[in-house]
C-alpha atoms as one frame of an Amber mdcrd trajectory, in Angstrom:
protein
   0.000   0.000   0.000   1.516   3.297  -1.160   0.415   6.639   0.317   1.353
  10.146  -0.822   0.356  13.783  -0.521  -0.773  15.589  -3.661  -0.702  19.380
  -3.650  -0.111  22.229  -6.111  -0.330  25.975  -6.692   1.533  27.243  -3.636
   2.067  30.644  -5.287   4.654  32.066  -2.921   4.805  35.744  -3.830   1.075
  36.476  -3.885   1.317  39.509  -1.639  -1.985  41.232  -2.325  -4.276  42.266
   0.522  -1.745  42.279   3.299   1.007  44.141   5.126   4.470  43.610   6.556
   4.477  41.474   9.688   6.295  43.524  12.369   7.826  40.450  14.047   9.385
  38.826  10.958   9.575  41.634   8.394   7.836  39.280   5.935   4.591  40.065
   4.135   1.579  38.599   5.944   0.208  36.972   2.790   3.513  35.178   2.165
   3.306  33.892   5.728  -0.254  32.704   4.990   0.935  30.590   2.070   3.850
  29.210   4.086   1.491  28.288   6.921  -0.744  26.408   4.476   2.225  24.547
   2.985   3.450  23.662   6.467   0.029  22.110   7.131   0.491  19.863   4.078
   3.979  18.888   5.191   2.897  18.306   8.806   0.311  15.803   7.551   2.833
  14.123   5.234   5.283  13.642   8.103   2.626  12.576  10.629   1.296   9.919
   8.265   4.773   8.885   7.140   3.786   8.995   3.460   5.875   7.353   0.757
   6.382  10.538  -1.248   5.191  14.129  -1.641   3.805  15.150  -5.060   3.823
  18.842  -5.944   2.100  19.528  -9.284   3.476  22.968 -10.120   3.307  26.730
  -9.517   5.489  27.109  -6.452   5.850  30.848  -7.010   3.842  33.713  -8.409
   6.573  34.435 -10.979   9.563  32.649 -12.460  11.852  35.149 -10.687  11.037
  34.711  -6.982  12.707  36.854  -4.362  15.452  35.368  -2.157  13.032  35.482
   0.782  10.447  33.431  -1.093  13.090  30.926  -2.190  14.419  30.577   1.352
  10.969  29.885   2.776  10.157  27.244   0.153  13.542  25.569   0.609  13.038
  25.407   4.382   9.620  23.799   3.885  10.829  21.148   1.438  13.927  20.377
   3.523  11.590  19.266   6.303  10.448  16.494   3.956  14.047  15.600   3.153
  14.846  15.345   6.864  11.831  13.036   7.279  13.166  10.899   4.388  10.108
  11.642   2.227  10.991  12.003  -1.493   9.610  15.123  -3.200   8.338  14.980
  -6.801   8.197  18.473  -8.309   6.426  19.246 -11.605   7.182  22.659 -13.139
   4.126  24.891 -13.642   3.491  27.868 -15.893   4.309  30.378 -13.140   7.619
  28.604 -12.522   8.629  28.693 -16.184  10.499  31.764 -17.535   9.060  31.034
 -21.031  12.455  31.739 -22.590  14.511  29.048 -24.279  17.603  28.082 -22.303
  16.676  29.809 -19.039  16.325  27.803 -15.846  12.941  27.460 -14.171  12.480
  28.725 -10.633  12.405  25.084  -9.413  15.518  23.742 -11.157  17.531  24.582
  -8.046  16.015  21.612  -6.191  17.274  19.248  -8.874  20.799  20.643  -8.503
  21.078  20.069  -4.759  23.792  17.440  -3.965  21.314  15.348  -1.980  18.868
  12.598  -2.842  15.143  12.973  -2.525  14.266  15.815  -4.910  13.028  14.960
  -8.408  12.295  17.983 -10.614  10.285  17.359 -13.799  10.971  20.350 -16.044
  10.261  18.312 -19.181   8.131  15.199 -19.806   9.737  12.464 -17.732   9.068
   8.965 -16.464  10.446   7.964 -13.072  10.438   4.696 -11.141  10.526   5.576
  -7.445  11.432   2.870  -4.949   9.543   3.730  -1.766   9.579   1.987   1.614
   6.336   0.267   0.610   7.351  -0.753  -2.878   7.954   0.773  -6.309   5.719
   3.318  -8.015   5.957   4.712 -11.541   5.480   8.459 -11.993   5.030  10.184
 -15.350   5.547  13.933 -15.045   4.166  16.417 -17.582   5.174  20.014 -16.818
   3.432  23.062 -18.249   3.620  22.746 -22.064   5.525  25.893 -23.003   5.153
  27.194 -26.559   8.795  28.268 -26.614  10.047  24.707 -26.204   7.423  22.606
 -27.978   6.915  24.811 -31.063  10.418  26.189 -31.500  10.904  24.521 -34.905
  10.799  26.519 -38.129   7.746  24.592 -39.335   5.648  26.471 -36.762   6.766
  30.024 -37.542   3.787  30.857 -39.785   1.117  29.120 -37.716  -1.616  31.082
 -35.950  -1.978  31.033 -32.178  -4.994  28.639 -32.245  -3.080  26.285 -34.581
  -0.077  26.262 -32.239  -2.307  25.651 -29.206  -3.981  22.726 -30.961  -0.599
  21.322 -31.988   0.661  21.497 -28.394  -2.425  19.647 -27.122  -1.952  16.869
 -29.668   1.803  16.631 -29.059   1.458  16.406 -25.272  -1.365  13.877 -25.558
   0.851  11.727 -27.782   3.722  11.981 -25.274   1.427  10.848 -22.438   0.228
   7.849 -24.471   3.807   6.863 -25.284   4.899   7.010 -21.650   1.772   5.122
 -20.576   2.453   2.350 -23.083   5.980   1.918 -21.710   4.879   1.438 -18.077
   5.002  -1.881 -16.279   1.291  -2.844 -15.959   1.937  -4.692 -12.684   3.380
  -1.698 -10.797   1.278   1.234  -9.464   1.531   4.325 -11.670   0.750   8.017
 -11.251   0.411  10.732 -13.880   1.440  14.125 -12.493   0.896  17.218 -14.625
   0.378  20.953 -14.724  -2.314  21.056 -17.397  -5.755  22.427 -18.266  -8.570
  19.896 -18.541 -11.435  21.091 -20.733 -14.149  20.225 -18.206 -12.358  21.826
 -15.247 -14.014  24.572 -13.195 -11.976  27.746 -12.982 -11.677  30.039  -9.996
 -12.125  33.817 -10.197  -8.436  34.649 -10.407  -7.910  32.374 -13.395 -10.857
  33.212 -15.660  -9.328  36.395 -17.060  -6.455  34.701 -18.862  -7.226  31.069
 -19.574  -9.896  30.513 -22.198  -8.497  30.366 -25.725  -4.834  30.415 -24.653
  -4.229  27.177 -22.748  -3.735  23.853 -24.500  -6.778  21.817 -23.479  -7.045
  18.121 -22.668 -10.029  15.826 -22.282 -10.213  13.745 -19.096 -10.090  10.649
 -21.322  -6.686  11.745 -22.670  -5.273  11.592 -19.127  -7.269   8.814 -17.441
  -5.447   6.037 -19.289  -5.590   2.433 -17.975  -1.960   2.152 -16.767  -2.432
   5.022 -14.305  -3.879   4.594 -10.822  -4.152   8.326 -10.119  -3.844  11.545
 -12.117  -2.620  14.409  -9.888  -2.897  17.836 -11.514  -2.070  21.441 -10.780
  -3.099  24.747 -12.429  -6.790  25.111 -11.521  -7.290  26.472  -8.017 -10.441
  24.566  -7.046 -10.366  21.003  -5.732 -12.203  18.725  -8.169 -12.253  15.180
  -9.518 -12.967  15.280 -13.254 -13.458  11.529 -13.606 -16.111  10.872 -10.966
 -17.221   7.261 -11.087 -14.340   6.297 -13.357 -10.822   5.032 -12.839  -8.380
   6.555 -12.346  -9.479   9.753 -10.625  -8.368  12.935 -12.441  -7.836  15.344
  -9.548  -6.943  18.978  -9.121  -5.916  19.386  -5.492  -6.492  23.143  -5.857
  -4.475  26.000  -4.400  -3.581  25.829  -0.720  -4.549  29.458   0.000  -7.038
  31.943  -1.440  -5.610  34.135  -4.177  -8.381  36.736  -4.413 -12.069  37.350
  -3.718 -13.082  35.105  -6.618 -12.009  32.197  -4.384 -13.609  33.433  -1.153
 -16.246  30.666  -1.067 -13.881  27.795  -1.945 -12.331  25.376   0.527  -8.548
  25.146   0.233  -6.390  22.136   0.934  -4.581  19.122  -0.474  -5.138  15.414
  -1.100  -3.980  12.268   0.647  -3.837   9.444  -1.912  -3.668   5.736  -1.078
  -2.898   3.113  -3.715  -4.059  -0.001  -1.857  -2.965  -2.208  -4.736  -2.800
  -1.977  -8.493  -6.142  -0.635  -9.836  -7.493   0.143  -6.346  -6.876   3.753
  -5.272  -8.598   6.160  -2.906  -8.033   9.844  -2.231  -9.220  12.250   0.458
  -9.348  16.037   0.330  -7.864  17.577   3.495  -9.018  21.120   4.192  -6.517
  23.695   5.484  -7.376  26.711   7.630  -7.032  29.326   4.892  -7.269  33.074
   5.416 -10.967  34.127   5.314 -11.935  36.495   2.493 -15.209  38.267   3.365
 -17.117  40.485   0.963 -19.905  42.466   2.629 -22.574  44.029   0.450 -25.236
  46.391   1.824 -28.299  47.805   0.061 -28.839  51.097   1.897 -32.317  52.227
   2.865 -32.690  55.972   2.316 -34.908  56.326   5.404 -32.278  55.050   7.886
 -28.815  56.375   8.841 -26.352  55.069   6.268 -23.338  54.377   8.479 -25.443
  52.544  11.073 -26.822  50.232   8.374 -23.304  49.217   7.324 -22.140  48.781
  10.925 -25.159  46.556  11.634 -24.290  44.347   8.651 -20.652  44.162   9.794
 -21.767  42.756  13.146 -23.346  39.801  11.337 -19.927  38.660  10.030 -16.876
  37.286  11.823 -14.202  39.551  10.379 -11.420  38.963  12.898  -8.162  38.204
  11.029 -10.032  38.247   7.705  -9.436  40.113   4.456 -12.519  42.328   4.110
 -14.136  44.223   1.253 -17.261  46.376   1.753 -19.679  47.426  -0.999 -22.660
  49.651  -0.254 -25.411  50.582  -2.716 -26.818  54.119  -2.560 -30.399  54.753
  -3.712 -30.778  56.997  -6.739 -30.535  60.672  -5.943 -29.376  60.131  -2.345
 -26.237  61.892  -1.077 -23.447  59.688   0.290 -23.182  60.380   4.031 -21.284
  57.250   5.093 -18.563  57.838   7.689 -15.512  56.044   6.297 -13.644  56.602
   9.560 -16.369  54.833  11.555 -16.325  51.863   9.163 -12.525  51.621   9.322
 -12.611  51.680  13.121 -15.202  48.890  13.165 -12.863  46.782  10.983  -9.808
  47.094  13.224  -9.916  43.370  14.068  -9.649  42.421  10.377  -6.237  41.452
   9.038  -6.710  43.793   6.076  -9.487  46.091   4.883  -9.271  46.154   1.101
 -11.791  48.879   0.263 -15.082  50.567   1.108 -16.782  51.067  -2.231 -19.949
  53.135  -2.849 -22.139  51.946  -5.720 -24.491  54.633  -6.957 -27.747  54.062
  -8.798 -28.314  56.824 -11.309 -31.727  57.924 -12.490 -32.286  57.082 -16.114
 -33.572  60.065 -18.007 -35.804  59.249 -20.927 -34.662  60.727 -24.181 -37.309
  62.680 -26.067 -36.986  62.062 -29.774 -38.762  63.550 -32.742 -39.067  67.034
 -31.206 -37.789  70.252 -32.728 -37.587  73.776 -31.318 -39.625  75.188 -34.208
 -42.604  72.924 -33.455 -45.900  74.255 -32.115 -45.650  74.769 -28.311 -48.772
  72.659 -27.790 -47.141  69.763 -29.635 -44.008  70.063 -27.485 -46.052  70.195
 -24.269 -48.158  67.212 -25.337 -44.987  65.157 -25.777 -43.601  66.381 -22.437
 -46.776  65.515 -20.506 -46.970  62.090 -22.170 -43.432  61.175 -21.107 -43.987
  62.063 -17.424 -46.346  59.842 -15.460 -47.182  62.586 -12.960 -48.721  64.714
 -15.775 -50.335  62.051 -17.973 -53.734  62.001 -16.316 -53.948  65.803 -16.289
 -52.562  66.244 -19.805 -55.856  67.262 -21.446 -56.670  69.821 -18.741 -53.157
  71.285 -18.821 -53.204  71.558 -22.608 -56.614  73.301 -22.533 -55.335  75.829
 -19.985 -52.216  76.373 -22.061 -54.314  76.926 -25.167 -56.454  79.518 -23.362
 -53.359  81.246 -22.033 -51.838  81.388 -25.490 -55.081  82.846 -26.899 -55.117
  85.507 -24.157 -51.500  86.433 -24.896 -52.236  86.616 -28.616 -55.305  88.874
 -28.016 -53.318  91.162 -25.715 -50.525  91.493 -28.259 -53.025  92.285 -31.012
 -54.707  94.992 -28.887 -51.338  96.612 -28.204 -50.538  96.713 -31.894 -53.938
  98.279 -32.670 -53.712 100.784 -29.829
């Protein structure tokens, strides 16, 4: 029986919505991500797993700061000290996307110690664990700069290149799968986009139409007992009821407010024997992201309405965003200072945003300044509900007034 931890999308370097921690000098959001990774590693060590699978995106960028590198190295060295091998698949955020440049994770493969296996290109590995051998096929993020560098691709359009990459990677996976020993447990680890995957808020802006896409059936091939993926930030099994499971473990911490309702964590996977595998999603205590939205009533004090809604939420140590909707034509009288004071227990107050509802003015068409005044008034009364019922009376009075003015003007001319 072989057991391992599957996690991905650590994203060290996501330092939005935070501040510098006065005790360490490190950004509080970086400490959040480290705390979440430590939770994964604590579980791996406590359960004495056979290996630790990381499916890509260790950092926010391919050029992490020395502080970020030091923290990640310290975390992974805990696994080394516990004699737990670490399998690292390179993700898109780890890849510099330039031919010849090292990825941000290559350093672990250069360390003069055993136990770190970095998969920066498609690779097959036979890992001898304390509970027996396991085969691991690693598929890193399929970079255009490496897969389509040949001259035959220079004149291809972006969609043609994306389709070519999908077909090429799918062929590589099939070839590695065919070469596996069918009697030994096997895992496919990749940083890929599955077509039926559900995207989180932070990812939707940049994914559709640019990522090479794969069907679950292109990954869930018979030799594999588990498919452990990274890239999408929500935990999900895209082969429910089938074998093997095609699993995104999701990110270990919330990236932005688009992920505020998602649980964050990692997976514990157990291969009981060939063709019999189970996995369990383990939730981590991620930083709460709370978005508070208030529809203000114009007949009640505005600030008090927001403060009352704040009391309904547990905002201590949370990242908080407040949106309040003002009725049309109502002046904004919210006390920002009072709201800020009420949020002092929050880890970070992102913003207090007023949303105004503007009155829509109907456009009067077909009218000209040289038209008869009665025609203009008729159109005006018709377009205003408060005058519609009295339109005939108002027009009659206007007509009489105009006749009186005309008579008076005529008398003056005659006199």
